[in-house]
N, C-alpha and C positions, 0 to 999 in steps of 0.2 A: 517556364513554370507558371501556371495560372493560379493567382491568389484569390480571385473572386472578389466579392464585396467585403472589404475589411471593416467598414463601419457597421455593417449589419451581418455578422456571421450567422451561419446556420449550423446548429448543433443537432446531433442525433444520438440516440442511445444504442444504435447498432454497432457491431464490431467489424465494420467494413475496413478492408485494407486500403490505404491511400494508393492512388495510382502514381507512385513516384519510385525512386530508387531505394527507398528505405523499407522495403517490404520485409527484409531479413530482420531488421530491428523491431518492426512491429510484431513479428512472430515471436521474437525473443521476449519482448515485454509482456505480451499476452500469455505466453507460457509461464513466465515468472508469476504473474498475477493469478493465474489458475492454480499454480502450486501453492502460493502463499495464502490465498483466500478462496478455498474451494466451496465454502458454504455461502449461500445467498444472504442478503440483508434480512434480518428478522422482520416479518410482516408487522406493520404497525409502528415501526421505529421512526418513521417520518410522519406519523399521524397528527402530530401537533397536540394542542390542548383540547381536552374534552370537557367542556363546561368550565367549572371552577377547578377541576383537577388538572394541574399543570404537569403531572408526571407522565412520561410517555408510556404506552401500554406494552412494554416488553421488559423482560427480567434481565438482571445483570448477568446471569449465566448465558443467556442467548447472546448478549452483546460480547462477552468474553470469548464465546465460541466463534463468533463472527470475526473478531479481531485477533484471534489466537496466532495466526501466521505472522501478522505484523508485529505482535508482541515478541514472538520468538526471534524474528529478524532484528528487532531493536535490541534485545538482550544479547544476541551474538555480536552485533556491532559494538555495543558498549563494552562487552568483554574483550573484544579485539582491540578497541581503542585504549583500553587500560593495560592489557597484558603485553602488547607489542612494545611500547616504550619501556615498560618495566623489565621485560626480558632483555631488551637491547641495553638498558643501563647495567643490568647484571653481567652481561657478556663484556661490556666495556670496562667496568670497574673491577671485575673479579677474574680477569685473565690470569691463568696460572701456567 
């Protein structure tokens, strides 16, 4: 397995598959990311400061639309983390 130059890595924004045995995992991760975050980043979200105005030039609704998939996944994960121990405790304590 070729690691290349570790001290000076080369990053790219393309969605190339690595030439290794993890191609199936790469497809699974990219499929999940396309499912969770189908919308692109709002234009101007990374624009930085404009003069004295420090507010980024995008609205909160655009940001929530962009992050909606991650927010839904986080809510389901939190609900799962709370409900599974609660249901387990009920089954253990309330056996009839």
